[in-house]
C-alpha positions as CSV (number, residue, x, y, z in Angstrom):
1,M,45.9,-31.7,-17.9
2,K,47.5,-33.2,-21.0
3,T,46.4,-36.7,-19.7
4,L,42.8,-35.5,-19.2
5,E,42.8,-34.1,-22.8
6,T,44.1,-37.4,-24.2
7,L,41.5,-39.3,-22.2
8,L,38.7,-37.0,-23.4
9,R,39.8,-37.4,-27.0
10,A,39.9,-41.2,-26.6
11,L,36.4,-41.2,-25.1
12,T,35.1,-39.1,-27.9
13,L,36.6,-41.4,-30.5
14,V,35.2,-44.4,-28.6
15,G,31.8,-42.8,-28.6
16,M,32.0,-42.1,-32.3
17,A,33.1,-45.8,-32.9
18,V,30.1,-47.0,-30.9
19,F,27.7,-44.9,-32.9
20,A,29.3,-46.1,-36.2
21,A,29.1,-49.8,-35.1
22,G,25.4,-49.4,-34.3
23,C,24.7,-47.7,-37.6
24,S,22.0,-49.0,-39.8
25,T,20.9,-47.8,-43.2
26,L,17.5,-46.4,-43.6
27,P,14.9,-49.1,-43.6
28,E,13.3,-49.9,-47.0
29,P,10.0,-48.0,-46.4
30,L,11.8,-44.9,-45.2
31,A,14.4,-45.2,-48.0
32,R,11.7,-45.5,-50.6
33,A,9.7,-42.6,-49.1
34,G,12.8,-40.4,-49.6
35,T,13.3,-41.3,-53.2
36,A,9.7,-41.8,-54.4
37,G,8.7,-38.2,-54.2
38,A,12.0,-36.8,-55.3
39,A,10.9,-36.6,-58.9
40,R,7.7,-34.8,-58.0
41,T,9.1,-32.2,-55.6
42,S,12.5,-30.7,-54.8
43,G,11.4,-29.8,-51.3
44,L,12.7,-31.3,-48.1
45,Q,11.7,-35.0,-47.7
46,D,10.7,-36.4,-44.4
47,P,13.5,-39.0,-44.3
48,Q,16.1,-36.2,-45.0
49,F,14.7,-34.2,-42.2
50,I,14.6,-37.1,-39.8
51,T,18.2,-38.1,-40.6
52,A,19.5,-34.5,-40.2
53,A,17.5,-33.8,-37.0
54,V,18.6,-37.0,-35.2
55,G,22.2,-36.7,-36.4
56,N,22.5,-33.1,-35.4
57,G,20.9,-33.8,-32.0
58,R,23.3,-36.7,-31.3
59,Y,26.3,-34.5,-32.3
60,E,25.1,-31.7,-30.0
61,I,24.7,-34.1,-27.2
62,Q,28.2,-35.5,-27.7
63,A,29.7,-32.1,-28.0
64,S,27.9,-30.9,-24.9
65,R,28.9,-33.8,-22.8
66,L,32.5,-33.0,-23.7
67,A,31.8,-29.3,-22.7
68,M,30.4,-30.4,-19.4
69,Y,33.9,-31.7,-18.5
70,R,36.1,-29.3,-20.4
71,A,34.5,-25.9,-20.0
72,A,36.1,-23.5,-17.6
73,S,33.1,-21.4,-17.2
74,P,30.3,-22.7,-14.9
75,E,27.8,-20.9,-17.2
76,V,29.1,-22.8,-20.2
77,R,28.9,-26.1,-18.3
78,G,25.3,-25.2,-17.4
79,Y,24.5,-24.4,-21.0
80,A,26.0,-27.7,-22.1
81,Q,23.9,-29.6,-19.5
82,M,20.8,-27.8,-20.8
83,L,21.6,-28.9,-24.4
84,V,22.2,-32.5,-23.3
85,D,18.8,-32.5,-21.5
86,H,16.8,-30.8,-24.2
87,H,18.4,-32.6,-27.2
88,T,18.0,-36.0,-25.5
89,R,14.3,-35.2,-24.9
90,A,13.8,-34.1,-28.5
91,N,15.6,-37.1,-29.9
92,N,13.5,-39.4,-27.7
93,E,10.3,-37.7,-29.0
94,L,11.5,-38.1,-32.6
95,R,12.5,-41.7,-32.0
96,A,9.0,-42.5,-30.7
97,L,7.4,-40.7,-33.6
98,V,9.5,-42.6,-36.1
99,R,9.1,-45.9,-34.3
100,D,5.3,-45.6,-34.4
101,R,5.6,-45.6,-38.2
102,G,7.7,-48.8,-38.2
103,M,11.0,-47.0,-39.0
104,R,14.4,-46.9,-37.3
105,L,16.6,-43.9,-36.9
106,P,19.9,-43.8,-38.7
107,G,22.9,-44.2,-36.4
108,V,25.5,-42.0,-38.0
109,L,26.4,-38.4,-37.3
110,P,26.1,-36.0,-40.3
111,R,29.1,-35.2,-42.5
112,G,31.5,-32.8,-40.9
113,K,30.4,-33.4,-37.3
114,Y,33.2,-35.7,-36.5
115,A,35.7,-33.0,-37.6
116,K,33.9,-30.5,-35.3
117,L,34.0,-32.9,-32.4
118,N,37.8,-33.4,-33.0
119,R,38.2,-29.6,-33.2
120,L,36.5,-29.3,-29.8
121,A,38.4,-32.1,-28.3
122,S,41.7,-30.5,-29.4
123,A,40.9,-27.0,-28.4
124,T,43.1,-25.6,-25.7
125,E,41.8,-24.8,-22.3
126,D,41.8,-21.1,-23.1
127,E,39.9,-21.6,-26.4
128,F,37.4,-24.4,-25.5
129,D,34.5,-22.3,-24.1
130,R,34.5,-19.8,-26.9
131,T,34.9,-22.5,-29.6
132,Y,32.1,-24.6,-28.1
133,I,29.7,-21.7,-27.9
134,R,30.6,-20.5,-31.4
135,L,30.4,-23.9,-33.1
136,V,27.6,-25.7,-31.2
137,G,25.7,-22.9,-29.6
138,I,25.6,-20.4,-32.5
139,E,26.6,-22.0,-35.8
140,D,24.9,-25.3,-35.3
141,H,21.8,-23.9,-33.8
142,Q,21.4,-21.4,-36.7
143,T,21.6,-24.4,-39.1
144,D,19.1,-26.4,-36.9
145,I,16.6,-23.5,-36.8
146,A,16.7,-23.2,-40.6
147,L,16.2,-27.0,-41.0
148,F,13.3,-27.1,-38.5
149,E,11.6,-24.0,-40.0
150,R,11.7,-25.7,-43.3
151,A,10.4,-29.0,-42.0
152,S,7.6,-27.2,-40.1
153,R,6.4,-25.9,-43.5
154,E,7.3,-28.8,-45.9
155,A,7.2,-32.1,-44.0
156,R,4.6,-34.4,-45.5
157,D,3.8,-36.1,-42.3
158,P,1.5,-33.8,-40.2
159,E,2.8,-35.1,-36.9
160,L,6.4,-34.6,-38.0
161,R,5.6,-31.1,-39.2
162,A,4.0,-30.3,-35.8
163,W,6.9,-31.8,-33.9
164,A,9.4,-29.6,-35.9
165,G,7.3,-26.5,-35.2
166,K,7.0,-27.4,-31.5
167,T,10.7,-27.9,-31.2
168,L,11.6,-24.5,-32.8
169,P,11.1,-22.3,-29.7
170,T,13.6,-24.4,-27.8
171,L,16.2,-24.2,-30.5
172,R,15.7,-20.5,-30.7
173,S,16.2,-20.2,-26.9
174,H,19.4,-22.2,-27.2
175,L,20.7,-19.8,-29.9
176,E,19.8,-16.7,-27.8
177,A,21.5,-18.2,-24.7
178,A,24.6,-19.0,-26.7
179,R,24.7,-15.4,-28.1
180,S,24.4,-14.0,-24.6
181,L,27.2,-16.3,-23.3
182,S,29.4,-15.5,-26.3
183,S,29.4,-11.8,-25.4
184,T,30.6,-12.6,-21.9
185,L,33.5,-14.9,-23.0
186,R,35.9,-12.4,-24.5
């Protein structure tokens, strides 16, 4: 089992390196859009939301792929598969929306997400399911929901605002499923 854990940690680190190698900075129009309105409003800017949404989605996909292999509970593995499917679909929708505007998505994970991935990768067999559900299923989805609620009200781009609103019910269902799973993993 120790060899499997070492392999999974190595694969996680390789995945993070691949993401980092493919990183790009925000393209000039997107970067300007994020700073041009900063003096006028202190609200959430579209580029900030896009960066956070895609980064959080990528992180949840990586963490959930790890859970598909490490989780002891078939229910947790099923939950992880659902997150991979749903967050991949959402990121593809966002990618198309952003691409239609001539922008590229940033390729880095948000701050702190690498540490969470490492925490998951180093969790013992006995801790993994509970840790994954607590971190990814509950804490991260609470953060996602708050971000998407704000974007559904404040995003300047009406299609982006609509996409955020359309995605919210799925994020809420992920949170409820995680809470339900959490109560069975004592």
